[in-house]
C-alpha positions, 0 to 999 in steps of 0.5 A: 466495613471502614477497613474494607472501604479504605482498602478499596480506596487505597487499591484504586489510588495505587492502580491509578498511580501505576497508570499515570507512571511512564516507563523511564526507559521508554520516556528517555528513548522517545524524548531523545528522539523527539529532541533530535528531530527538532519537531515543528508544530505546537504541542498537542492540547493537554500535554504538559511541558515534559512532552512527549511523555512524562506525566502526560495527559489526554492525547499524550497519555493515550500513547501509554498502556501500563506505563509502556509506550504503544503509540508513536506518531510524528507525521506530515513534515513535523520532523525538521532533521534527523534519522530514525535511531536504533533505540526505537527497537527498545520500545517493545510495546509499540503497536503503532508507528506513523511517520509519513511524509517527512522528507527530512527524516533520512538515513537507513531504516533501522533493522531494530524495528524487527524487535517490535513484535507487537507492532500492528501498523508501520507507516513510513512512506514519503520520508527520506530513508535510503537503502534496502528494506530490512529483512527483520521487518519479516519478524513482525508477526502481528503487522497488519498495515505496512506503508513504505516508499521514497526514491532512496529505498532500494533492494528487493522485498525480503523473503522474510515477508512470508512470515507476515501472516496477519498483514492486511495492507501492503503499500509501496510507492515511489521507490527504487525497489527492484525484482518482483512482487513475491508470489508468496503474497498469495499465501498470506491469509489476511492480505486484502490490499496490494498497492504498488504505485510508481516504482519504475524498477519494480515488477516483472511477470506477475506471478500466478501464485497470487491466484492462491489467495482467498482474501485479496480484494484490491490489487493496484499496480500502477506505473511499475515495470510489470510486463507480459500477460496477466495471469488468466487465473486472477478471476478465481480469487473469490474476494477480488473486487478491483484491479488497476494496472494503468501505466504498465507494460502488461500485454495480451488479453484481459483474462476471461476469468475476471468475468466469473459470475462469482464476483458480485462486482468487479472494477478494472482500470487499464489505461496506457498498457499494451492490452490488445484483447477483451473477453466476451463479457456476459450481459448479466455480469457486474464487471465495470471497466472504468477506462481502457484508453491508450491500449492496442485494442480495436473497435471490434473488441468493444463491438462484440461486447456491445452486441452481446448486451453489455452496454454499460460495463465499458466506459472510456475507450478512446483514444487507442494506440495504433497497432501497426504504425505510429498514431500521430500523423502530420498533415499539411494545409491544402494537401490530400490525405487518404485514410484506410480503415478495416471493418472488424465486425 
């Protein structure tokens, strides 16, 4: 009995000892990166002088599983200078990288990130990175959340992203990425949210292949270069709940399919576009058009819906841009002005 107790105690001590060890290769890579960045801010509570990872405790220790680094974070202006080196690709057990809002973190995004096939979260927006999006990121078959964006990022979205079958959230902001949102995003079975904000060279005609999705819940395409009509099939996406196309060049009418009764709730924002038509919204539909200011709509477009009983489904509608002429007119004091209007309904 005593021998059994001794064996159990020894095994527990040995197991805990293994858990407390840090892979020397991972420790060296992370320490070298950390030192080269001249990290600002206090060391997190519970970390010893060998921070970030040798014999670490509490917060630091939680970054390791069986001695391998799984968590790498230095966000929000902590990096004073430096690049993201290719050695990051040696940390093959990483599941989480968060480096957001570090404008002093510069240089190319290393293609060695594609070696991190266990990675689930990659948050690198608001940094000083330059150059194209590495096509090797398409190798990250477990990636769920991807955030990228700053004016130095260019090129296009790699075709290899068609392999990101577990991707849930795609976020691209303030970049110089060009061409279009890939139609194959409609084939990514787990994709829930697409947010593309203020990428002035990004976007052409929006692909109707997005309508093949059975998972998309949120599409936000604000301040990009999209133009032309919205795909009339958008409302056939069974999970779609919100669409924001403000500050774009979309034209034509809001698709009638967005009034599809299969949607328990739908929220639309379309400020400052070239939209010139509204569908007839059923009074029982829970579609809420939050704002439609600065488009090319006329009063009759709203009047038809109000008379149809949809009083609360359209919120802010004015001002609208003039369809036939410039909106602004200079009027001198003590002069006569004649305003012509046409009744549309």
